[in-house]
DSSP file (Angstrom, degrees, kcal/mol; ACC not computed):
  #  RESIDUE AA STRUCTURE BP1 BP2  ACC     N-H-->O    O-->H-N    N-H-->O    O-->H-N    TCO  KAPPA ALPHA  PHI   PSI    X-CA   Y-CA   Z-CA
    1    1 A M     >        0   0    0      0, 0.0     4,-2.0     0, 0.0     5,-0.1   0.000 360.0 360.0 360.0 -38.9  145.8   29.4   80.1
    2    2 A I  H  >  +     0   0    0      2,-0.2     4,-2.3     1,-0.2     5,-0.2   0.917 360.0  52.4 -67.7 -41.0  142.9   27.0   80.4
    3    3 A S  H  > S+     0   0    0      1,-0.2     4,-2.2     2,-0.2    -1,-0.2   0.905 110.3  50.2 -63.4 -39.9  144.8   24.7   82.8
    4    4 A E  H  > S+     0   0    0      2,-0.2     4,-2.4     1,-0.2    -1,-0.2   0.855 108.8  51.0 -59.5 -39.7  145.5   27.9   85.0
    5    5 A M  H  X S+     0   0    0     -4,-2.0     4,-1.9     2,-0.2    -1,-0.2   0.870 109.4  50.3 -64.4 -40.1  141.9   28.8   85.0
    6    6 A D  H  X S+     0   0    0     -4,-2.3     4,-2.1     2,-0.2    -2,-0.2   0.910 110.2  50.6 -69.4 -38.9  141.0   25.3   86.1
    7    7 A R  H  X S+     0   0    0     -4,-2.2     4,-2.0     1,-0.2    -2,-0.2   0.898 110.6  50.0 -62.1 -40.9  143.6   25.6   89.0
    8    8 A A  H  X S+     0   0    0     -4,-2.4     4,-2.9     1,-0.2    -1,-0.2   0.880 107.8  52.8 -65.6 -34.2  142.1   28.9   90.0
    9    9 A E  H  X S+     0   0    0     -4,-1.9     4,-2.8     1,-0.2    -2,-0.2   0.923 109.4  48.8 -65.6 -44.5  138.7   27.4   90.0
   10   10 A V  H  X S+     0   0    0     -4,-2.1     4,-1.7     2,-0.2    -1,-0.2   0.905 113.0  47.8 -57.8 -42.5  139.8   24.6   92.3
   11   11 A I  H  X S+     0   0    0     -4,-2.0     4,-2.5     2,-0.2     5,-0.2   0.942 111.8  49.6 -64.4 -50.3  141.5   27.1   94.7
   12   12 A I  H  X S+     0   0    0     -4,-2.9     4,-2.5     1,-0.2    -2,-0.2   0.920 110.3  50.9 -57.5 -42.9  138.4   29.3   94.7
   13   13 A N  H  X S+     0   0    0     -4,-2.8     4,-1.9     1,-0.2    -1,-0.2   0.844 108.8  51.1 -65.0 -32.2  136.2   26.3   95.5
   14   14 A D  H  X S+     0   0    0     -4,-1.7     4,-1.0     2,-0.2    -1,-0.2   0.865 109.6  49.5 -67.7 -34.9  138.3   25.3   98.3
   15   15 A Y  H  X S+     0   0    0     -4,-2.5     4,-1.1     1,-0.2     3,-0.5   0.906 111.2  51.0 -67.1 -41.0  138.2   28.8   99.8
   16   16 A L  H  X S+     0   0    0     -4,-2.5     4,-1.2     1,-0.2     3,-0.5   0.880 102.7  57.9 -65.4 -37.5  134.4   28.8   99.5
   17   17 A S  H  < S+     0   0    0     -4,-1.9    -1,-0.2     1,-0.3    -2,-0.2   0.781 105.4  51.9 -62.8 -27.5  134.1   25.5  101.2
   18   18 A L  H  < S+     0   0    0     -4,-1.0    -1,-0.3    -3,-0.5    -2,-0.2   0.808 113.6  43.1 -75.2 -28.7  135.9   27.0  104.2
   19   19 A A  H  < S+     0   0    0     -4,-1.1    -2,-0.2    -3,-0.5    -1,-0.2   0.536  85.7 121.9 -99.1  -7.8  133.5   30.0  104.3
   20   20 A R     <  -     0   0    0     -4,-1.2    -3,-0.0    -5,-0.1    -4,-0.0  -0.227  69.3-108.3 -59.9 140.1  130.3   28.0  103.7
   21   21 A P        -     0   0    0      0, 0.0    -1,-0.1     0, 0.0    -2,-0.0  -0.241  31.6-106.1 -62.1 159.9  127.6   28.4  106.4
   22   22 A G  S    S+     0   0    0      2,-0.0     2,-0.8     0, 0.0    -2,-0.1   0.454  83.4 114.1 -69.1  -2.4  127.0   25.3  108.8
   23   23 A V        +     0   0    0      2,-0.0     2,-0.3     0, 0.0     0, 0.0  -0.617  44.0 156.2 -75.6 110.5  123.6   24.3  107.2
   24   24 A K        -     0   0    0     -2,-0.8     2,-0.5    43,-0.0    -2,-0.0  -0.963  46.9-110.2-137.3 153.7  124.4   20.8  105.6
   25   25 A E        -     0   0    0     -2,-0.3     2,-0.5     1,-0.0    43,-0.2  -0.719  31.6-147.8 -81.1 126.4  122.5   17.8  104.6
   26   26 A V        +     0   0    0     -2,-0.5     2,-0.3    41,-0.1    41,-0.2  -0.825  22.9 173.8 -98.3 131.2  123.2   14.9  106.8
   27   27 A D  E     -A   66   0A   0     39,-3.3    39,-2.6    -2,-0.5     2,-0.6  -0.852  39.1-111.7-129.5 166.9  123.1   11.4  105.2
   28   28 A I  E     -A   65   0A   0     -2,-0.3     2,-0.5    37,-0.2    37,-0.2  -0.902  43.8-152.8 -92.3 122.8  123.9    7.9  106.3
   29   29 A I  E     -A   64   0A   0     35,-3.0    35,-2.0    -2,-0.6     2,-0.9  -0.891  15.7-143.0-114.3 127.7  126.9    7.1  104.1
   30   30 A D  E  >  -A   63   0A   0     -2,-0.5     4,-2.7    33,-0.2    33,-0.2  -0.763  15.4-161.8 -83.5 110.0  128.0    3.7  103.0
   31   31 A C  H  > S+     0   0    0     31,-2.5     4,-2.8    -2,-0.9     5,-0.3   0.894  87.3  52.4 -66.8 -41.5  131.8    3.9  103.2
   32   32 A I  H  > S+     0   0    0     30,-0.6     4,-2.7     2,-0.2    -1,-0.2   0.917 109.4  48.8 -59.0 -43.1  132.4    0.9  101.0
   33   33 A L  H  > S+     0   0    0      2,-0.2     4,-2.7     1,-0.2     5,-0.3   0.974 115.2  48.2 -60.3 -54.5  130.1    2.3   98.2
   34   34 A S  H  X S+     0   0    0     -4,-2.7     4,-2.4     1,-0.2     5,-0.3   0.951 114.2  42.2 -52.6 -56.6  132.0    5.7   98.6
   35   35 A V  H  X S+     0   0    0     -4,-2.8     4,-2.8     1,-0.2     5,-0.3   0.927 113.7  53.1 -60.6 -45.9  135.5    4.4   98.5
   36   36 A T  H  X S+     0   0    0     -4,-2.7     4,-2.0    -5,-0.3    -1,-0.2   0.902 110.7  45.9 -58.9 -41.4  134.7    2.0   95.7
   37   37 A S  H  X S+     0   0    0     -4,-2.7     4,-1.9     1,-0.2    -1,-0.2   0.846 114.6  48.3 -70.4 -35.5  133.2    4.8   93.4
   38   38 A L  H  X S+     0   0    0     -4,-2.4     4,-2.0    -5,-0.3    -2,-0.2   0.851 109.2  51.4 -73.2 -33.9  136.1    7.1   94.2
   39   39 A V  H  X S+     0   0    0     -4,-2.8     4,-2.1    -5,-0.3    -2,-0.2   0.918 110.8  51.3 -66.0 -42.7  138.7    4.3   93.4
   40   40 A D  H  X S+     0   0    0     -4,-2.0     4,-0.6    -5,-0.3    -2,-0.2   0.935 111.5  46.8 -56.5 -47.3  136.8    3.8   90.1
   41   41 A L  H  < S+     0   0    0     -4,-1.9     4,-0.5     1,-0.2    -1,-0.2   0.836 118.9  40.0 -63.6 -35.1  137.0    7.5   89.3
   42   42 A L  H  X S+     0   0    0     -4,-2.0     4,-2.7     1,-0.2     5,-0.2   0.652  91.9  84.7 -92.8 -16.7  140.7    7.7   90.2
   43   43 A S  H  X S+     0   0    0     -4,-2.1     4,-1.8     1,-0.2     9,-0.2   0.861  93.6  44.2 -62.0 -41.2  142.0    4.5   88.7
   44   44 A S  H  X S+     0   0    0     -4,-0.6     4,-2.9     2,-0.2     5,-0.3   0.917 114.0  51.2 -67.0 -43.5  142.5    5.8   85.2
   45   45 A Y  H  > S+     0   0    0     -4,-0.5     4,-2.4     1,-0.2    -2,-0.2   0.897 111.0  48.7 -57.1 -41.4  144.1    9.0   86.6
   46   46 A A  H  X S+     0   0    0     -4,-2.7     6,-1.8     2,-0.2     4,-1.5   0.863 113.1  46.6 -70.9 -36.0  146.5    6.9   88.7
   47   47 A L  H  X S+     0   0    0     -4,-1.8     4,-2.0     4,-0.3    -2,-0.2   0.958 116.2  44.9 -67.1 -49.5  147.5    4.7   85.7
   48   48 A L  H  < S+     0   0    0     -4,-2.9    -2,-0.2     1,-0.2    -3,-0.2   0.846 114.6  49.2 -65.9 -35.7  148.0    7.6   83.3
   49   49 A T  H  < S-     0   0    0     -4,-2.4    -1,-0.2    -5,-0.3    -2,-0.2   0.969 139.8 -21.0 -72.3 -50.8  149.9    9.7   85.8
   50   50 A S  H  < S-     0   0    0     -4,-1.5    -2,-0.2    -5,-0.2    -3,-0.2   0.116  89.6 -93.9-147.9  23.9  152.5    7.3   87.1
   51   51 A N     <  +     0   0    0     -4,-2.0    39,-1.0    -5,-0.3     2,-0.5   0.980  65.9 172.3  50.8  61.7  151.4    3.7   86.5
   52   52 A I  E     -c   90   0B   0     -6,-1.8     2,-0.3    37,-0.2    39,-0.2  -0.884  25.0-147.7-107.0 130.0  149.9    3.5   89.9
   53   53 A E  E     -c   91   0B   0     37,-2.3    39,-2.8    -2,-0.5     2,-0.4  -0.713  10.8-158.4 -94.7 145.5  147.8    0.5   91.1
   54   54 A I  E     -c   92   0B   0     -2,-0.3     2,-0.4    37,-0.2    39,-0.2  -0.984  10.3-177.2-123.6 134.1  144.9    1.0   93.6
   55   55 A E  E     -c   93   0B   0     37,-2.5    39,-2.8    -2,-0.4     2,-0.4  -0.975  14.7-147.3-133.6 151.4  143.5   -1.7   95.7
   56   56 A I  E     -c   94   0B   0     -2,-0.4     2,-0.5    37,-0.2    39,-0.2  -0.935  10.8-171.1-117.7 133.0  140.6   -1.8   98.3
   57   57 A Q  E     +c   95   0B   0     37,-3.0    39,-2.2    -2,-0.4     2,-0.3  -0.955  26.3 129.8-125.1 118.2  140.6   -4.0  101.4
   58   58 A T  E     +c   96   0B   0     -2,-0.5    39,-0.1    37,-0.2     3,-0.1  -0.982  25.2 178.3-158.6 153.2  137.6   -4.5  103.5
   59   59 A N        +     0   0    0     37,-0.6     2,-0.3    -2,-0.3    38,-0.1   0.267  67.4  56.3-138.4   8.7  135.6   -7.4  104.9
   60   60 A Q  S    S-     0   0    0     36,-0.3    -1,-0.1     2,-0.0     2,-0.1  -0.989  83.7-100.5-147.2 154.9  132.9   -5.7  106.8
   61   61 A L        -     0   0    0     -2,-0.3     2,-0.4    -3,-0.1    -2,-0.0  -0.432  39.7-172.0 -73.7 145.2  130.0   -3.2  106.3
   62   62 A A        +     0   0    0     -2,-0.1   -31,-2.5    41,-0.0   -30,-0.6  -0.934   7.5 176.4-145.0 118.4  130.8    0.4  107.5
   63   63 A Y  E     -A   30   0A   0    108,-0.4   108,-3.2    -2,-0.4     2,-0.3  -0.937   2.4-179.1-124.0 147.9  128.5    3.4  107.7
   64   64 A V  E     -AB  29 170A   0    -35,-2.0   -35,-3.0    -2,-0.4     2,-0.4  -0.899  25.7-120.8-130.6 163.1  128.9    7.0  109.0
   65   65 A R  E     +A   28   0A   0    104,-0.5     2,-0.3    -2,-0.3   -37,-0.2  -0.915  60.8  88.1-109.2 139.8  126.7   10.0  109.4
   66   66 A G  E    S-A   27   0A   0    -39,-2.6   -39,-3.3    -2,-0.4     2,-0.8  -0.968  83.3 -46.1 165.3-178.7  127.7   13.2  107.6
   67   67 A N     >  -     0   0    0     -2,-0.3     4,-3.1   -41,-0.2     5,-0.2  -0.720  47.3-149.1 -83.3 115.5  127.4   15.1  104.4
   68   68 A K  H  > S+     0   0    0     -2,-0.8     4,-2.3     1,-0.2     5,-0.2   0.874  93.4  50.3 -59.5 -42.7  128.1   12.7  101.6
   69   69 A N  H  > S+     0   0    0      2,-0.2     4,-2.0     1,-0.2    -1,-0.2   0.928 112.9  46.6 -61.0 -43.4  129.7   15.2   99.3
   70   70 A E  H  > S+     0   0    0      2,-0.2     4,-2.3     1,-0.2    -2,-0.2   0.940 111.2  51.4 -64.1 -43.2  132.0   16.5  101.9
   71   71 A F  H  X S+     0   0    0     -4,-3.1     4,-2.0     1,-0.2    -1,-0.2   0.898 111.6  47.7 -58.7 -37.5  133.0   13.0  103.0
   72   72 A N  H  X S+     0   0    0     -4,-2.3     4,-2.6    -5,-0.2    -1,-0.2   0.857 107.7  56.2 -67.9 -36.0  133.8   12.1   99.4
   73   73 A Q  H  X S+     0   0    0     -4,-2.0     4,-2.5     2,-0.2    -2,-0.2   0.910 106.3  51.7 -64.5 -42.0  135.7   15.3   99.1
   74   74 A V  H  X S+     0   0    0     -4,-2.3     4,-2.2     2,-0.2     5,-0.2   0.922 113.3  41.5 -49.6 -54.9  137.9   14.2  102.1
   75   75 A L  H  X S+     0   0    0     -4,-2.0     4,-3.0     2,-0.2     5,-0.3   0.914 113.5  54.9 -68.9 -39.5  138.7   10.8  100.7
   76   76 A L  H  X S+     0   0    0     -4,-2.6     4,-3.1     1,-0.2     5,-0.3   0.941 108.4  48.2 -57.4 -51.7  139.2   12.3   97.2
   77   77 A N  H  X S+     0   0    0     -4,-2.5     4,-1.9     2,-0.2    -1,-0.2   0.916 114.2  44.9 -53.7 -50.3  141.8   14.8   98.5
   78   78 A I  H  X S+     0   0    0     -4,-2.2     4,-2.5     1,-0.2    -2,-0.2   0.932 115.4  47.8 -69.7 -42.6  143.8   12.2  100.5
   79   79 A M  H  X S+     0   0    0     -4,-3.0     4,-2.2     1,-0.2    -2,-0.2   0.917 113.3  46.6 -60.0 -44.4  143.7    9.7   97.6
   80   80 A K  H  X S+     0   0    0     -4,-3.1     4,-2.4    -5,-0.3    -1,-0.2   0.863 111.3  52.9 -68.4 -32.3  144.8   12.2   95.0
   81   81 A N  H  X S+     0   0    0     -4,-1.9     4,-1.3    -5,-0.3    -1,-0.2   0.923 110.0  48.6 -62.7 -44.2  147.5   13.5   97.3
   82   82 A G  H  < S+     0   0    0     -4,-2.5     4,-0.5     1,-0.2     3,-0.3   0.904 110.9  49.8 -65.0 -41.5  148.8    9.9   97.7
   83   83 A I  H >< S+     0   0    0     -4,-2.2     3,-1.5     1,-0.2    -1,-0.2   0.928 111.2  48.8 -61.9 -46.4  148.7    9.3   93.9
   84   84 A E  H 3< S+     0   0    0     -4,-2.4    -1,-0.2     1,-0.3    -2,-0.2   0.742 103.4  61.6 -70.6 -19.4  150.7   12.6   93.3
   85   85 A A  T 3< S+     0   0    0     -4,-1.3    27,-1.3    -3,-0.3     2,-0.8   0.659  94.6  68.1 -79.7 -11.9  153.2   11.6   96.0
   86   86 A M    X   +     0   0    0     -3,-1.5     3,-1.5    -4,-0.5    -1,-0.2  -0.613  56.1 157.2-101.0  66.9  154.1    8.5   93.8
   87   87 A Q  T 3  S+     0   0    0     -2,-0.8    -1,-0.2     1,-0.3     3,-0.1   0.742  76.7  46.2 -73.6 -17.1  155.8   10.1   90.7
   88   88 A D  T 3  S-     0   0    0      1,-0.4    -1,-0.3    -3,-0.2     2,-0.1   0.125 122.1 -96.1-108.7  21.4  157.6    6.9   89.8
   89   89 A G    <   +     0   0    0     -3,-1.5    -1,-0.4    -6,-0.2     2,-0.3  -0.231  60.0 141.2  92.5 174.5  154.6    4.5   90.2
   90   90 A G  E     -c   52   0B   0    -39,-1.0   -37,-2.3   -40,-0.1     2,-0.4  -0.975  46.2 -56.3 149.3-158.8  153.6    2.5   93.2
   91   91 A K  E     -c   53   0B   0     -2,-0.3     2,-0.6   -39,-0.2    19,-0.6  -0.981  24.2-159.9-129.1 134.6  150.5    1.3   95.1
   92   92 A L  E     -cD  54 109B   0    -39,-2.8   -37,-2.5    -2,-0.4     2,-0.5  -0.948  17.5-167.7-107.8 112.7  147.7    3.0   96.8
   93   93 A S  E     -cD  55 108B   0     15,-3.1    15,-3.1    -2,-0.6     2,-0.5  -0.877   6.9-169.0-105.5 135.5  145.8    0.8   99.3
   94   94 A V  E     -cD  56 107B   0    -39,-2.8   -37,-3.0    -2,-0.5     2,-0.3  -0.977  10.1-179.3-118.4 118.6  142.5    1.8  100.8
   95   95 A S  E     -cD  57 106B   0     11,-2.4    11,-2.2    -2,-0.5     2,-0.4  -0.902  12.5-158.9-118.9 145.2  141.4   -0.3  103.8
   96   96 A I  E     +cD  58 105B   0    -39,-2.2   -37,-0.6    -2,-0.3   -36,-0.3  -0.997  18.9 166.6-131.3 127.8  138.1    0.0  105.8
   97   97 A N  E     - D   0 104B   0      7,-2.2     7,-3.2    -2,-0.4     2,-0.6  -0.979  25.6-147.3-135.0 142.2  137.9   -1.4  109.3
   98   98 A V  E     + D   0 103B   0     -2,-0.3     2,-0.4     5,-0.2     5,-0.2  -0.964  30.4 158.7-116.4 125.7  135.3   -0.9  112.2
   99   99 A K  E >   - D   0 102B   0      3,-2.2     3,-1.6    -2,-0.6    71,-0.1  -0.998  64.3  -4.0-139.2 136.4  136.8   -1.1  115.6
  100  100 A D  T 3  S-     0   0    0     -2,-0.4    -1,-0.1     1,-0.3     3,-0.1   0.881 128.2 -56.1  48.2  47.7  135.4    0.3  118.9
  101  101 A N  T 3  S+     0   0    0      1,-0.2    69,-2.2    68,-0.1     2,-0.4   0.799 115.9 114.5  52.7  32.4  132.4    2.0  117.2
  102  102 A Q  E <   -DE  99 169B   0     -3,-1.6    -3,-2.2    67,-0.3     2,-0.6  -0.985  62.1-139.5-130.3 139.9  134.8    3.9  114.9
  103  103 A V  E     -DE  98 168B   0     65,-4.2    65,-2.1    -2,-0.4     2,-0.6  -0.902  21.3-162.2 -95.4 127.0  135.1    3.5  111.1
  104  104 A H  E     -DE  97 167B   0     -7,-3.2    -7,-2.2    -2,-0.6     2,-0.6  -0.948   9.4-173.5-112.7 121.4  138.8    3.6  110.2
  105  105 A I  E     -DE  96 166B   0     61,-2.5    61,-2.6    -2,-0.6     2,-0.5  -0.952   8.9-165.4-111.1 113.4  139.6    4.3  106.6
  106  106 A A  E     -DE  95 165B   0    -11,-2.2   -11,-2.4    -2,-0.6     2,-0.6  -0.882   5.1-167.9-109.7 126.8  143.4    4.0  106.0
  107  107 A I  E     -DE  94 164B   0     57,-2.8    57,-2.6    -2,-0.5     2,-0.5  -0.934  13.3-174.9-115.9 106.6  144.8    5.4  102.7
  108  108 A K  E     -DE  93 163B   0    -15,-3.1   -15,-3.1    -2,-0.6     2,-0.3  -0.899   6.2-175.7-114.9 133.5  148.4    4.2  102.3
  109  109 A D  E     -DE  92 162B   0     53,-2.4    53,-0.6    -2,-0.5   -17,-0.2  -0.818  26.9-140.6-117.0 160.7  150.7    5.2   99.5
  110  110 A T        +     0   0    0    -19,-0.6    51,-0.2    -2,-0.3   -18,-0.1  -0.223  65.1 118.4-111.2  43.1  154.2    4.1   98.7
  111  111 A G  S    S-     0   0    0     51,-0.1    50,-0.5    49,-0.1   -25,-0.2   0.211  81.7 -55.3 -89.2-151.7  155.4    7.5   97.8
  112  112 A E        -     0   0    0    -27,-1.3    47,-4.7    48,-0.2    48,-0.3   0.815  68.2-151.1 -60.3 -38.9  158.0    9.9   99.1
  113  113 A G        -     0   0    0     45,-0.3     2,-0.3    46,-0.2    45,-0.2  -0.168  11.3-102.4  76.2 175.3  156.9   10.0  102.7
  114  114 A M        -     0   0    0     47,-0.4    44,-0.5    44,-0.1     2,-0.1  -0.931  18.5-119.9-135.3 154.5  157.4   13.0  105.0
  115  115 A T     >  -     0   0    0     -2,-0.3     4,-2.7    42,-0.2     5,-0.2  -0.415  39.4-101.3 -84.5 170.7  159.6   14.0  107.9
  116  116 A Q  H  > S+     0   0    0      1,-0.2     4,-1.9     2,-0.2     5,-0.1   0.882 124.0  55.3 -59.5 -39.1  158.4   14.7  111.3
  117  117 A Q  H  > S+     0   0    0      2,-0.2     4,-0.9     1,-0.2    -1,-0.2   0.900 109.6  45.9 -58.5 -44.8  158.6   18.4  110.7
  118  118 A E  H >> S+     0   0    0      1,-0.2     4,-0.7     2,-0.2     3,-0.6   0.915 111.0  54.0 -70.0 -39.2  156.4   18.1  107.5
  119  119 A L  H >< S+     0   0    0     -4,-2.7     3,-0.9     1,-0.2    -1,-0.2   0.900 103.1  55.6 -59.4 -39.2  153.9   15.9  109.4
  120  120 A E  H 3< S+     0   0    0     -4,-1.9    -1,-0.2     1,-0.2    -2,-0.2   0.790 109.2  48.7 -65.2 -27.8  153.5   18.5  112.1
  121  121 A R  H X< S+     0   0    0     -4,-0.9     3,-1.5    -3,-0.6    -1,-0.2   0.517  81.0 119.6 -92.4  -6.6  152.5   21.1  109.5
  122  122 A L  T << S+     0   0    0     -3,-0.9     3,-0.1    -4,-0.7     6,-0.1  -0.320  73.9  25.0 -59.8 136.5  149.9   19.1  107.7
  123  123 A G  T 3  S+     0   0    0      1,-0.3     2,-0.3     4,-0.3    -1,-0.2   0.443  90.8 121.7  90.5  -1.7  146.5   20.6  107.7
  124  124 A T  S X  S-     0   0    0     -3,-1.5     3,-1.8     1,-0.1    -1,-0.3  -0.676  74.1 -86.2 -95.4 151.7  147.6   24.1  108.2
  125  125 A A  T 3  S+     0   0    0     -2,-0.3    10,-0.1     1,-0.2    -1,-0.1  -0.237 105.8   3.2 -61.7 139.1  146.6   26.9  105.8
  126  126 A F  T 3  S+     0   0    0      8,-0.4     2,-0.7     1,-0.2    -1,-0.2   0.566  93.3 127.2  68.6  11.9  148.9   27.3  102.8
  127  127 A Y    <   +     0   0    0     -3,-1.8    -4,-0.3     8,-0.2     2,-0.3  -0.907  27.5 153.4-103.6 118.3  151.2   24.5  103.6
  128  128 A S        -     0   0    0     -2,-0.7     5,-0.0     5,-0.2    -6,-0.0  -0.994  41.9-155.6-143.1 144.9  151.7   22.1  100.8
  129  129 A L  S    S+     0   0    0     -2,-0.3     2,-0.3     3,-0.0    -1,-0.1   0.415  74.9  94.6 -96.4  -1.4  154.4   19.7   99.7
  130  130 A K  S >  S-     0   0    0      1,-0.1     3,-1.2     0, 0.0    -2,-0.1  -0.683  81.3-126.3 -90.3 145.5  153.2   19.9   96.1
  131  131 A E  T 3  S+     0   0    0     -2,-0.3    -1,-0.1     1,-0.3    -3,-0.1   0.903 111.2  26.1 -55.8 -46.4  154.7   22.3   93.6
  132  132 A K  T 3  S+     0   0    0     -3,-0.0    -1,-0.3     2,-0.0     2,-0.2   0.118  98.4 121.9-108.5  22.4  151.4   23.7   92.7
  133  133 A G    <   -     0   0    0     -3,-1.2    -5,-0.2     1,-0.1     0, 0.0  -0.491  44.6-164.7 -84.5 154.4  149.5   23.0   95.9
  134  134 A T        -     0   0    0     -2,-0.2    -8,-0.4    -7,-0.1    -1,-0.1   0.634  34.0-129.8-105.5 -19.1  147.8   25.5   98.2
  135  135 A G  S  > S+     0   0    0     -9,-0.2     4,-1.3   -10,-0.1    -8,-0.2   0.328  82.1 108.1  79.7  -2.2  147.4   23.3  101.3
  136  136 A I  H  >  +     0   0    0      2,-0.2     4,-2.4     1,-0.2     5,-0.2   0.822  66.6  61.4 -76.7 -31.8  143.8   24.2  101.5
  137  137 A G  H  > S+     0   0    0      1,-0.2     4,-2.0     2,-0.2    -1,-0.2   0.944 109.5  41.0 -60.6 -49.1  142.4   20.8  100.3
  138  138 A L  H  > S+     0   0    0      2,-0.2     4,-2.3     1,-0.2    -1,-0.2   0.881 113.7  54.3 -70.1 -35.7  143.9   19.0  103.3
  139  139 A M  H  X S+     0   0    0     -4,-1.3     4,-1.9     1,-0.2    -2,-0.2   0.884 110.2  46.4 -60.4 -40.0  142.9   21.8  105.7
  140  140 A V  H  X S+     0   0    0     -4,-2.4     4,-2.6     2,-0.2    -1,-0.2   0.879 108.9  56.1 -70.2 -37.3  139.4   21.6  104.6
  141  141 A S  H  X S+     0   0    0     -4,-2.0     4,-2.3    -5,-0.2     5,-0.2   0.931 108.5  47.3 -57.2 -49.1  139.6   17.7  104.9
  142  142 A Y  H  X S+     0   0    0     -4,-2.3     4,-2.3     1,-0.2    -1,-0.2   0.949 112.2  51.0 -55.1 -51.9  140.7   18.1  108.6
  143  143 A Q  H  X S+     0   0    0     -4,-1.9     4,-1.9     1,-0.2    -2,-0.2   0.895 111.0  46.9 -54.1 -49.5  137.9   20.6  109.2
  144  144 A I  H  X S+     0   0    0     -4,-2.6     4,-1.6     1,-0.2    -1,-0.2   0.910 112.5  49.2 -65.0 -44.0  135.1   18.3  107.6
  145  145 A V  H  <>S+     0   0    0     -4,-2.3     5,-2.6     1,-0.2    -1,-0.2   0.911 110.2  52.3 -67.3 -41.0  136.3   15.2  109.6
  146  146 A E  H ><5S+     0   0    0     -4,-2.3     3,-1.7     3,-0.2    -1,-0.2   0.879 105.6  53.4 -54.2 -42.4  136.3   17.3  112.8
  147  147 A E  H 3<5S+     0   0    0     -4,-1.9    -1,-0.2     1,-0.3    -2,-0.2   0.800 105.6  55.4 -67.2 -31.2  132.7   18.4  112.1
  148  148 A M  T 3<5S-     0   0    0     -4,-1.6    -1,-0.3    -3,-0.2    -2,-0.2   0.377 122.6-111.5 -79.5   2.7  131.8   14.6  111.8
  149  149 A R  T < 5S+     0   0    0     -3,-1.7    -3,-0.2     1,-0.2    -2,-0.2   0.813  83.9 109.9  69.1  34.2  133.3   14.2  115.3
  150  150 A G      < -     0   0    0     -5,-2.6     2,-0.3    18,-0.1    18,-0.2  -0.435  55.3-137.6-118.3-161.2  136.3   12.2  113.8
  151  151 A K  E     -F  167   0B   0     16,-2.1    16,-2.7    -2,-0.2     2,-0.5  -0.987   8.5-132.3-159.9 154.9  140.1   12.8  113.3
  152  152 A I  E     -F  166   0B   0     -2,-0.3     2,-0.4    14,-0.2    14,-0.2  -0.958  22.9-171.5-113.4 125.3  142.7   12.2  110.7
  153  153 A T  E     -F  165   0B   0     12,-2.3    12,-3.5    -2,-0.5     2,-0.4  -0.909   6.2-155.0-116.3 149.5  145.9   10.7  111.9
  154  154 A V  E     -F  164   0B   0     -2,-0.4     2,-0.4    10,-0.2    10,-0.2  -0.983  10.3-172.9-130.6 129.2  149.1   10.3  109.7
  155  155 A E  E     +F  163   0B   0      8,-2.8     8,-3.0    -2,-0.4     2,-0.3  -0.971  24.6 155.9-115.0 134.1  152.0    7.9  109.8
  156  156 A S  E     -F  162   0B   0     -2,-0.4     2,-0.4     6,-0.2     6,-0.2  -0.991  27.3-167.3-158.2 149.8  154.9    8.5  107.5
  157  157 A E  E >>  -F  161   0B   0      4,-1.9     3,-3.0    -2,-0.3     4,-0.5  -0.969  39.5-102.5-143.7 132.9  158.5    7.9  107.0
  158  158 A K  T 34 S+     0   0    0    -44,-0.5   -45,-0.3    -2,-0.4   -46,-0.1  -0.174 106.6   8.7 -49.2 123.5  160.7    9.7  104.5
  159  159 A G  T 34 S+     0   0    0    -47,-4.7    -1,-0.3     1,-0.0   -46,-0.2   0.392 120.8  70.6  86.8  -4.4  161.4    7.5  101.5
  160  160 A K  T <4 S-     0   0    0     -3,-3.0   -47,-0.2     1,-0.3    -2,-0.2   0.341  98.3-110.4-128.4   9.1  158.8    4.7  102.5
  161  161 A G  E  <  - F   0 157B   0     -4,-0.5    -4,-1.9   -50,-0.5   -47,-0.4  -0.319  27.7 -89.3  96.5-179.0  155.3    6.4  102.0
  162  162 A S  E     -EF 109 156B   0    -53,-0.6   -53,-2.4    -6,-0.2     2,-0.4  -0.901  16.2-151.6-135.8 158.2  152.5    7.7  104.1
  163  163 A T  E     -EF 108 155B   0     -8,-3.0    -8,-2.8    -2,-0.3     2,-0.6  -0.961   8.2-163.7-136.9 120.3  149.3    6.3  105.6
  164  164 A F  E     -EF 107 154B   0    -57,-2.6   -57,-2.8    -2,-0.4     2,-0.7  -0.897   8.9-165.0 -96.9 116.1  146.3    8.7  106.3
  165  165 A I  E     -EF 106 153B   0    -12,-3.5   -12,-2.3    -2,-0.6     2,-0.7  -0.910   2.7-163.6-106.2 116.2  143.8    7.1  108.7
  166  166 A V  E     -EF 105 152B   0    -61,-2.6   -61,-2.5    -2,-0.7     2,-0.5  -0.879   9.3-170.1 -94.2 112.0  140.3    8.8  108.8
  167  167 A S  E     +EF 104 151B   0    -16,-2.7   -16,-2.1    -2,-0.7   -63,-0.2  -0.922  11.9 165.2-109.5 128.6  138.5    7.7  111.9
  168  168 A I  E     -E  103   0B   0    -65,-2.1   -65,-4.2    -2,-0.5   -18,-0.1  -0.994  45.3 -90.4-140.5 139.3  134.8    8.6  112.3
  169  169 A P  E     -E  102   0B   0      0, 0.0  -104,-0.5     0, 0.0   -67,-0.3  -0.272  48.6-118.7 -52.7 135.6  132.1    7.3  114.6
  170  170 A A  B     -B   64   0A   0    -69,-2.2     2,-0.6  -106,-0.1  -106,-0.2  -0.417  16.7-133.7 -76.9 151.4  130.3    4.4  113.1
  171  171 A Y        -     0   0    0   -108,-3.2     2,-0.5  -142,-0.2  -108,-0.4  -0.925  16.7-137.8-101.8 124.2  126.6    4.5  112.4
  172  172 A K              0   0    0     -2,-0.6  -110,-0.0     1,-0.1  -108,-0.0  -0.727 360.0 360.0 -86.3 125.7  124.7    1.4  113.5
  173  173 A T              0   0    0     -2,-0.5    -1,-0.1  -110,-0.0  -145,-0.0   0.460 360.0 360.0 -91.2 360.0  122.1    0.4  110.9
């Protein structure tokens, strides 16, 4: 009963984030710091869930403008989805690159992967590939990234895993 209440709370919070008014605090976000802290948070979950290893690859500073909590929510949603797609273990790789005034954060899993039809439906309401998923988390993630003037692109092949690339305009320090 408690786990179902927790699940209901997550769903309600996702709905509320869709309906929230547009007044948001805008921060300068250190992408490396955000990714590192989220990887620290998710590492034990990944190991306990399915013996999943997480690695970070970056060699340059990367900053974006936006609401830090929402930015972290996007990355957390995608990383958690990647972990849950690897039921038999695997590797989640997160890389950060800056190219053409864009910060590109690639989150790659070695999970089940998706068909072209599944890829086309990503980010739409109530579409989820998870048994207990609502599809709202990824839909909210797409919306947040659009508000930051960015985009999410996805590359995937059935049986070989998926790569989500979050691209957001870089902030020059």
